[in-house]
NUBA-747321 format. One record per residue (C-alpha): x, y, z; residue number from 1. Coordinates in nm, 3 decimals. Layout:
N
R         u         v         w   seq
R         X         Y         Z   NUM
...
//
This chain:
409
R         u         v         w   seq
R    -2.256    -0.888     1.315     1
R    -2.368    -0.805     1.655     2
R    -2.199    -0.558     1.747     3
R    -2.029    -0.215     1.611     4
R    -1.638    -0.243     1.546     5
R    -1.530     0.069     1.735     6
R    -1.234     0.282     1.577     7
R    -0.978     0.544     1.617     8
R    -0.813     0.753     1.377     9
R    -0.462     0.924     1.463    10
R    -0.372     1.163     1.152    11
R    -0.639     1.317     0.959    12
R    -0.515     1.474     0.642    13
R    -0.539     1.390     0.272    14
R    -0.568     0.993     0.272    15
R    -0.834     1.031     0.566    16
R    -1.009     1.263     0.371    17
R    -0.977     1.052     0.036    18
R    -0.978     0.707     0.137    19
R    -1.044     0.590     0.490    20
R    -1.276     0.856     0.557    21
R    -1.539     0.732     0.296    22
R    -1.482     0.393     0.353    23
R    -1.627     0.481     0.690    24
R    -1.898     0.649     0.558    25
R    -2.006     0.358     0.367    26
R    -1.997     0.106     0.677    27
R    -2.202     0.339     0.951    28
R    -2.338    -0.030     1.003    29
R    -2.063    -0.234     1.095    30
R    -1.805     0.008     1.266    31
R    -1.810     0.389     1.446    32
R    -1.575     0.610     1.489    33
R    -1.549     0.747     1.781    34
R    -1.271     0.971     1.816    35
R    -1.009     1.164     1.537    36
R    -0.697     1.346     1.671    37
R    -0.497     1.543     1.482    38
R    -0.189     1.749     1.599    39
R    -0.430     2.069     1.395    40
R    -0.687     2.080     1.623    41
R    -0.973     2.239     1.400    42
R    -0.867     1.970     1.145    43
R    -0.927     1.695     1.373    44
R    -1.292     1.865     1.475    45
R    -1.376     1.941     1.121    46
R    -1.316     1.543     1.035    47
R    -1.522     1.380     1.343    48
R    -1.827     1.596     1.352    49
R    -2.027     1.378     1.015    50
R    -1.906     1.068     1.264    51
R    -2.037     1.234     1.588    52
R    -1.720     1.155     1.752    53
R    -1.490     1.317     1.985    54
R    -1.157     1.561     1.818    55
R    -0.824     1.528     1.989    56
R    -0.456     1.738     1.946    57
R    -0.312     1.464     2.150    58
R    -0.326     1.072     2.032    59
R    -0.192     0.950     2.355    60
R    -0.467     1.147     2.549    61
R    -0.704     0.997     2.303    62
R    -0.626     0.701     2.370    63
R    -0.610     0.711     2.716    64
R    -0.974     0.835     2.712    65
R    -1.134     0.619     2.489    66
R    -0.914     0.348     2.469    67
R    -1.133     0.105     2.704    68
R    -1.399     0.114     2.481    69
R    -1.179     0.074     2.110    70
R    -1.156    -0.184     1.886    71
R    -0.891    -0.021     1.618    72
R    -0.678     0.256     1.574    73
R    -0.606     0.358     1.216    74
R    -0.258     0.536     1.185    75
R    -0.232     0.723     0.922    76
R     0.019     1.009     1.053    77
R     0.363     1.014     0.884    78
R     0.635     0.758     0.866    79
R     0.891     0.865     1.133    80
R     0.584     0.882     1.374    81
R     0.361     0.466     1.293    82
R     0.632     0.267     1.532    83
R     0.521     0.498     1.832    84
R     0.209     0.532     1.789    85
R     0.180     0.071     1.686    86
R     0.368     0.102     2.049    87
R     0.109     0.261     2.204    88
R    -0.156     0.079     2.011    89
R     0.016    -0.255     2.181    90
R     0.047    -0.135     2.510    91
R    -0.300    -0.082     2.530    92
R    -0.396    -0.417     2.388    93
R    -0.599    -0.242     2.066    94
R    -0.524    -0.405     1.717    95
R    -0.448    -0.126     1.500    96
R    -0.368    -0.012     1.120    97
R    -0.123     0.163     1.029    98
R    -0.069     0.369     0.658    99
R     0.286     0.207     0.441   100
R     0.516     0.232     0.442   101
R     0.515    -0.031     0.784   102
R     0.817     0.124     0.935   103
R     1.137     0.293     0.931   104
R     1.352     0.010     0.946   105
R     1.315    -0.372     0.905   106
R     1.414    -0.420     1.301   107
R     1.174    -0.218     1.433   108
R     0.895    -0.357     1.193   109
R     1.082    -0.691     1.398   110
R     0.975    -0.522     1.706   111
R     0.610    -0.410     1.670   112
R     0.521    -0.770     1.494   113
R     0.693    -0.947     1.827   114
R     0.507    -0.706     2.049   115
R     0.161    -0.711     1.876   116
R     0.181    -1.130     1.892   117
R     0.247    -1.111     2.214   118
R    -0.047    -0.895     2.299   119
R    -0.278    -1.076     2.095   120
R    -0.311    -0.781     1.868   121
R    -0.423    -0.748     1.533   122
R    -0.267    -0.535     1.314   123
R    -0.311    -0.436     0.898   124
R    -0.095    -0.242     0.698   125
R    -0.220     0.020     0.435   126
R    -0.090    -0.189     0.094   127
R    -0.398    -0.079    -0.116   128
R    -0.307    -0.098    -0.468   129
R    -0.323    -0.466    -0.480   130
R    -0.679    -0.498    -0.387   131
R    -0.801    -0.279    -0.636   132
R    -1.027    -0.498    -0.890   133
R    -0.822    -0.510    -1.217   134
R    -0.567    -0.611    -0.969   135
R    -0.746    -0.848    -0.862   136
R    -0.851    -0.993    -1.164   137
R    -0.507    -0.940    -1.258   138
R    -0.372    -1.172    -0.988   139
R    -0.626    -1.407    -1.036   140
R    -0.579    -1.477    -1.406   141
R    -0.229    -1.569    -1.320   142
R    -0.327    -1.835    -0.969   143
R    -0.572    -2.000    -1.203   144
R    -0.314    -2.073    -1.447   145
R    -0.433    -1.892    -1.775   146
R    -0.135    -1.787    -1.921   147
R     0.080    -2.105    -1.789   148
R     0.341    -2.084    -1.597   149
R     0.513    -1.720    -1.484   150
R     0.811    -1.668    -1.694   151
R     0.910    -1.294    -1.699   152
R     0.749    -0.995    -1.556   153
R     0.776    -0.631    -1.651   154
R     0.652    -0.357    -1.417   155
R     0.687     0.045    -1.543   156
R     0.611     0.312    -1.315   157
R     0.558     0.658    -1.515   158
R     0.456     0.825    -1.260   159
R     0.615     0.823    -0.913   160
R     0.970     0.834    -0.861   161
R     1.154     0.561    -0.677   162
R     1.166     0.606    -0.228   163
R     1.045     0.439     0.095   164
R     0.695     0.541     0.061   165
R     0.551     0.444    -0.308   166
R     0.802     0.187    -0.415   167
R     0.632    -0.081    -0.181   168
R     0.313     0.004    -0.401   169
R     0.488    -0.137    -0.663   170
R     0.670    -0.383    -0.510   171
R     0.415    -0.562    -0.363   172
R     0.222    -0.598    -0.658   173
R     0.552    -0.700    -0.851   174
R     0.596    -0.930    -0.611   175
R     0.258    -1.102    -0.622   176
R     0.228    -1.153    -0.985   177
R     0.466    -1.476    -0.963   178
R     0.387    -1.791    -0.726   179
R     0.750    -1.761    -0.571   180
R     0.961    -1.519    -0.398   181
R     1.249    -1.319    -0.458   182
R     1.588    -1.430    -0.375   183
R     1.810    -1.226    -0.534   184
R     1.748    -0.870    -0.640   185
R     1.992    -0.583    -0.846   186
R     1.937    -0.195    -0.869   187
R     2.063     0.076    -1.028   188
R     1.968     0.457    -1.053   189
R     2.025     0.676    -1.356   190
R     1.909     0.957    -1.203   191
R     1.934     0.979    -0.870   192
R     1.877     1.310    -0.628   193
R     1.686     1.469    -0.306   194
R     1.415     1.671    -0.348   195
R     1.521     1.991    -0.167   196
R     1.322     1.971     0.131   197
R     1.302     2.252     0.420   198
R     1.376     2.162     0.720   199
R     1.066     2.271     0.871   200
R     0.951     2.007     1.185   201
R     0.627     1.863     1.159   202
R     0.509     1.961     0.797   203
R     0.501     1.765     0.526   204
R     0.890     1.794     0.448   205
R     0.935     1.562     0.739   206
R     0.758     1.315     0.536   207
R     0.979     1.324     0.286   208
R     1.317     1.357     0.482   209
R     1.313     1.051     0.623   210
R     1.351     0.864     0.305   211
R     1.669     0.821     0.145   212
R     1.596     0.662    -0.127   213
R     1.333     0.944    -0.249   214
R     1.343     1.038    -0.606   215
R     1.579     0.758    -0.802   216
R     1.529     0.719    -1.130   217
R     1.534     0.313    -1.052   218
R     1.598    -0.005    -1.270   219
R     1.576    -0.340    -1.078   220
R     1.568    -0.624    -1.162   221
R     1.471    -0.967    -0.913   222
R     1.490    -1.350    -0.911   223
R     1.227    -1.551    -0.809   224
R     1.248    -1.898    -0.633   225
R     0.990    -1.985    -0.891   226
R     1.258    -1.961    -1.192   227
R     1.083    -1.615    -1.281   228
R     1.245    -1.333    -1.364   229
R     1.117    -0.962    -1.362   230
R     1.242    -0.634    -1.437   231
R     1.072    -0.275    -1.223   232
R     1.148     0.045    -1.319   233
R     1.034     0.366    -1.173   234
R     1.086     0.632    -1.437   235
R     0.910     0.948    -1.329   236
R     0.819     1.101    -1.696   237
R     0.447     1.154    -1.683   238
R     0.280     1.364    -1.397   239
R    -0.049     1.275    -1.284   240
R    -0.082     1.619    -1.123   241
R    -0.125     1.716    -1.480   242
R    -0.405     1.510    -1.639   243
R    -0.357     1.458    -2.020   244
R    -0.338     1.112    -2.190   245
R    -0.074     0.871    -2.105   246
R     0.123     0.710    -2.411   247
R     0.147     0.413    -2.201   248
R    -0.105     0.149    -2.187   249
R     0.058    -0.152    -2.031   250
R     0.272    -0.037    -1.805   251
R     0.303    -0.422    -1.668   252
R     0.301    -0.703    -1.805   253
R     0.308    -1.080    -1.718   254
R     0.476    -1.350    -1.987   255
R     0.411    -1.693    -1.904   256
R     0.409    -2.028    -2.109   257
R     0.051    -2.025    -2.244   258
R     0.031    -1.640    -2.302   259
R     0.054    -1.358    -2.162   260
R    -0.153    -1.065    -1.874   261
R    -0.131    -0.654    -1.892   262
R    -0.274    -0.348    -1.721   263
R    -0.124     0.011    -1.689   264
R    -0.130     0.012    -1.272   265
R    -0.356     0.283    -1.245   266
R    -0.669     0.343    -1.051   267
R    -0.879     0.652    -1.214   268
R    -0.843     0.900    -1.011   269
R    -0.467     0.945    -1.148   270
R    -0.555     1.141    -1.422   271
R    -0.681     1.068    -1.751   272
R    -0.563     0.787    -1.841   273
R    -0.542     0.594    -2.223   274
R    -0.691     0.308    -2.062   275
R    -0.781     0.123    -1.750   276
R    -0.810    -0.266    -1.925   277
R    -0.695    -0.590    -1.837   278
R    -0.510    -0.701    -2.143   279
R    -0.526    -1.078    -2.156   280
R    -0.378    -1.314    -2.454   281
R    -0.353    -1.676    -2.451   282
R    -0.166    -1.863    -2.731   283
R     0.196    -1.963    -2.852   284
R     0.369    -1.672    -2.881   285
R     0.362    -1.542    -3.265   286
R    -0.044    -1.581    -3.253   287
R    -0.183    -1.509    -2.957   288
R    -0.573    -1.405    -2.916   289
R    -0.713    -1.151    -2.703   290
R    -0.948    -1.251    -2.467   291
R    -1.171    -0.996    -2.385   292
R    -1.166    -0.887    -1.950   293
R    -1.516    -0.698    -1.847   294
R    -1.633    -0.509    -1.583   295
R    -1.999    -0.516    -1.525   296
R    -2.081    -0.179    -1.356   297
R    -2.410    -0.118    -1.174   298
R    -2.490     0.273    -1.032   299
R    -2.582     0.275    -0.658   300
R    -2.618     0.550    -0.451   301
R    -2.523     0.757    -0.760   302
R    -2.183     0.565    -0.781   303
R    -2.093     0.351    -1.081   304
R    -1.936     0.046    -0.873   305
R    -1.778    -0.216    -1.056   306
R    -1.994    -0.551    -0.925   307
R    -1.771    -0.770    -1.108   308
R    -1.487    -0.888    -1.387   309
R    -1.568    -1.151    -1.571   310
R    -1.221    -1.313    -1.772   311
R    -1.355    -1.488    -2.123   312
R    -1.228    -1.811    -2.125   313
R    -1.387    -2.139    -2.228   314
R    -1.406    -2.201    -1.879   315
R    -1.507    -1.821    -1.680   316
R    -1.305    -1.690    -1.468   317
R    -1.465    -1.431    -1.226   318
R    -1.409    -1.154    -0.964   319
R    -1.689    -1.087    -0.745   320
R    -1.684    -0.747    -0.614   321
R    -1.812    -0.832    -0.211   322
R    -1.899    -0.459    -0.177   323
R    -2.089    -0.424    -0.505   324
R    -2.396    -0.315    -0.306   325
R    -2.233     0.007    -0.157   326
R    -2.158     0.280    -0.334   327
R    -1.767     0.296    -0.335   328
R    -1.527     0.281    -0.682   329
R    -1.231     0.104    -0.728   330
R    -1.017     0.338    -0.489   331
R    -1.231     0.288    -0.212   332
R    -1.351    -0.067    -0.234   333
R    -0.895    -0.143    -0.216   334
R    -1.015     0.056     0.155   335
R    -1.327    -0.142     0.212   336
R    -1.096    -0.459     0.124   337
R    -0.817    -0.363     0.395   338
R    -1.056    -0.251     0.667   339
R    -1.279    -0.578     0.603   340
R    -0.923    -0.813     0.670   341
R    -0.845    -0.616     1.001   342
R    -1.227    -0.628     1.132   343
R    -1.233    -0.986     1.051   344
R    -0.885    -1.041     1.227   345
R    -1.094    -0.910     1.513   346
R    -1.400    -1.059     1.529   347
R    -1.251    -1.403     1.413   348
R    -0.865    -1.421     1.563   349
R    -0.780    -1.465     1.207   350
R    -0.445    -1.347     1.027   351
R    -0.507    -1.039     0.810   352
R    -0.453    -1.056     0.456   353
R    -0.116    -0.821     0.444   354
R     0.005    -0.777     0.779   355
R     0.326    -0.896     0.805   356
R     0.367    -0.933     0.411   357
R     0.485    -0.581     0.448   358
R     0.780    -0.697     0.608   359
R     0.820    -0.863     0.320   360
R     0.802    -0.546     0.093   361
R     0.999    -0.311     0.304   362
R     1.272    -0.550     0.298   363
R     1.293    -0.575    -0.107   364
R     1.316    -0.167    -0.142   365
R     1.624    -0.183     0.128   366
R     1.779    -0.497    -0.059   367
R     1.706    -0.249    -0.417   368
R     1.840     0.085    -0.216   369
R     2.182    -0.140    -0.138   370
R     2.248    -0.288    -0.453   371
R     2.253     0.036    -0.585   372
R     2.426     0.205    -0.370   373
R     2.664    -0.088    -0.415   374
R     2.699    -0.005    -0.768   375
R     2.407    -0.269    -0.884   376
R     2.565    -0.534    -0.666   377
R     2.359    -0.869    -0.659   378
R     2.155    -0.872    -0.339   379
R     2.052    -1.219    -0.217   380
R     1.740    -1.196     0.031   381
R     1.619    -1.223     0.332   382
R     1.925    -0.944     0.420   383
R     2.166    -1.020     0.633   384
R     2.302    -0.697     0.790   385
R     2.108    -0.372     0.814   386
R     2.115    -0.166     0.520   387
R     2.278     0.185     0.489   388
R     1.952     0.308     0.411   389
R     1.834     0.211     0.697   390
R     2.099     0.355     0.910   391
R     2.043     0.682     0.754   392
R     1.686     0.711     0.809   393
R     1.708     0.639     1.206   394
R     2.003     0.930     1.172   395
R     1.728     1.197     0.974   396
R     1.506     1.027     1.268   397
R     1.716     1.101     1.523   398
R     1.793     1.480     1.374   399
R     1.466     1.585     1.367   400
R     1.374     1.364     1.713   401
R     1.632     1.587     1.856   402
R     1.570     1.935     1.660   403
R     1.167     1.898     1.754   404
R     1.381     1.944     2.173   405
R     1.533     2.244     2.083   406
R     1.276     2.385     1.950   407
R     1.064     2.336     2.227   408
R     1.336     2.468     2.486   409
//
C-alpha cells in the first residue's frame, strides 16, 4: 500500500471503544483517523486525542471540513440515523461503513444501494459475527464438503432477545450454513413484549424504540433452495451480563450426509461460556468419530492471537489468520476483516465482502416478524410488499423526528 486510508468517524460510543477504535490503532501503518464526531463533544475529543484527530459535534460540519481529504466515513450511530449519514457520504462521493443493522426499511436500503452505485461509492455493513475465526473455520468445514450435503441447521441464541438489532447477527450466521438461499420462513413468538423505554429523544431509548421486533422469544423455521431446512431460536435464558458457566455447548449444529459440525456461537468476550470449540464429527449417524479442530495460538504484543485453525481430517483443512502478526483477539480480528473489506474496495475498486448481503439478512428478519404477526403463516422470499414491521418503524421514526422538532421550538 503506497498511501494511508483516511477515515472519519461518526459516533464514538461502545462499538467504537470496544471494536473499531482498537482496530484503527492496530492499523496505524495503513489508516489515519483524521476526524471524529459525537454529539457529546467531550467524548469526541477524548476519542480523537490518541489519533491526533480533529473533534466535532456535528457530522455534516465534519464532512464539510475534512470531506475533500477523506476515503471512508465510519457510521457508528443509532439505526435511526444510518440512512441520513449514508446519504451525506454518498452526496460527497465518500465511501462509508455503517454498523448493523443497515437501515430501518428495505426501501431505504434499496435507495442507499442504488445511489451509492450511481455515485461510485463503496460501502460495507458491520456484520462482524460471521467473521470471527471460529465462524470462518466453521463455514470452511461446510464449504469443503467435510460433512457432505447440508440437510439440517439448528441455531439457538440463549442470550439475546429477537429484534432488528441482534437478529441480523444470528440470521447471517444461520444463512451462511447452507449453500442455498432461504426461500420460505415461518416464525412464532411464545413471549412477545416490549422493553419499557423512556421517551427521551437522543438517548439509548432511541436505539431500541425503533425496533418493533424487540424482546421477542422467537422460534423460526426456514426452507433453503438447496433442499436443507433450518430452525432458528432466540430464547434469552442466560445472561452474559452475569458471567456464569453456560449450560450450552452446541448452540449451533449443522447436520450433513457425512457428519455434523457444531459450536456455541459465542466469542470469548461474552462471559465464561463452557467451550468455544468447533465440534466436527464425521461418519455414519450411529457411529460418528470426533475430528480435532485445533486453534494454534501465539502471543503478539501481549495479546494471545490465533494464528490458524487446523481441521485434522486426512487432508488438512486450514483457516489462516490474515492478521496473525497484529495484537488482535478474536473480536477485533472480525473488525479488522471488515476494515480490510472496505479498504480493498476503495483501493482496488472491488465489491465489499458483506455489503449488499445486509439487505438479504434484513429482509429475512422482516419476513420472520411478518410471519409471527400473521400467526406463523409461511412467508415466501423475496418479500413482495412492505411489511407491518417496516411501517411501524417508519411511524416511530416520524414520531421521533417530530418530537425533536417540538423540543427545539
